[in-house]
C-alpha positions as CSV (number, residue, x, y, z in Angstrom):
1,M,86.4,-117.6,112.9
2,D,87.4,-119.7,110.2
3,C,88.7,-123.1,111.5
4,L,92.0,-123.6,111.3
5,I,91.5,-127.3,109.3
6,P,91.5,-126.8,105.8
7,T,88.3,-127.5,103.8
8,V,89.5,-129.1,100.4
9,M,87.1,-127.7,97.2
10,A,86.9,-130.4,94.8
11,S,85.7,-130.5,91.2
12,E,86.2,-132.3,87.5
13,Y,87.6,-130.0,84.9
14,E,87.9,-131.4,81.4
15,E,89.7,-134.2,81.5
16,Y,91.6,-133.3,85.3
17,Y,90.6,-133.3,88.6
18,I,91.5,-130.4,90.5
19,S,91.2,-129.3,94.3
20,A,91.8,-126.4,96.3
21,W,92.1,-125.4,100.0
22,A,93.0,-121.8,101.6
23,R,96.2,-122.4,103.9
24,P,96.1,-120.3,107.1
25,E,98.8,-117.6,107.5
26,F,99.8,-115.9,110.2
27,T,99.4,-112.3,108.7
28,N,95.5,-112.5,109.3
29,G,95.2,-114.2,106.0
30,Y,94.8,-117.3,103.6
31,T,96.8,-118.2,100.6
32,S,95.3,-120.0,98.2
33,V,96.7,-124.0,97.5
34,A,95.9,-125.6,94.5
35,I,96.0,-129.0,92.7
36,V,95.7,-130.5,89.3
37,S,95.4,-134.4,89.2
38,K,94.9,-136.8,86.7
39,Q,93.5,-140.0,86.9
40,I,95.9,-143.0,85.3
41,R,93.5,-145.6,86.1
42,P,90.4,-146.5,88.1
43,G,90.8,-145.3,91.9
44,S,94.4,-144.0,91.0
45,F,95.4,-140.5,90.8
46,V,99.0,-138.8,90.0
47,Q,99.4,-135.0,90.9
48,V,100.7,-133.1,87.6
49,Q,100.9,-129.2,88.9
50,R,100.7,-127.8,92.2
51,I,100.3,-124.2,92.7
52,E,100.1,-121.9,94.9
53,G,98.4,-118.3,94.8
54,E,97.9,-115.0,96.5
55,L,97.3,-114.0,100.0
56,F,93.3,-113.4,100.4
57,E,91.5,-111.7,103.6
58,S,88.8,-114.8,103.5
59,K,89.1,-118.5,103.5
60,G,86.0,-118.6,100.9
61,Q,88.4,-116.0,98.1
62,A,91.6,-117.8,98.8
63,E,89.9,-121.6,98.0
64,Q,87.9,-120.1,94.6
65,H,90.9,-118.3,94.0
66,G,92.6,-121.9,93.9
67,L,90.1,-123.6,91.5
68,E,90.6,-120.2,89.2
69,L,94.6,-121.0,89.2
70,C,93.8,-124.8,87.8
71,K,91.2,-124.2,85.6
72,E,93.9,-121.6,84.0
73,W,96.7,-124.2,83.9
74,I,94.6,-126.7,82.2
75,D,93.2,-124.0,79.7
76,K,97.3,-123.1,78.9
77,Q,98.2,-127.0,78.5
78,T,95.4,-127.4,76.4
79,I,95.7,-124.4,73.9
80,A,99.8,-125.4,74.3
81,K,98.6,-129.3,73.1
82,K,96.3,-128.0,69.9
83,E,99.6,-126.0,68.7
84,M,101.7,-128.8,68.9
85,Q,99.0,-130.4,67.0
86,K,98.5,-128.0,64.5
87,R,102.4,-127.7,64.0
88,A,103.1,-131.6,64.1
89,A,100.3,-131.4,61.3
90,I,101.5,-129.0,58.9
91,G,104.8,-130.5,58.8
């Protein structure tokens, strides 16, 4: 049986720090929960996005899905930023 204390998976992706965990649900599953943070100065971070995902049967699946949700969100932000820069350069 999985422990009820969440294990936080964390890593660095692009210029952000991402973390995810599996929140136990009463429906015998786990919901993926993810946080995207950015370092604003050494030792100081600010949360820029919180994402709740789908329900999974396994804790590991939910944790991995949370990290993937973070990466998708960051990728979308990066694409939008590049498009805005391109429009600004055009005129």
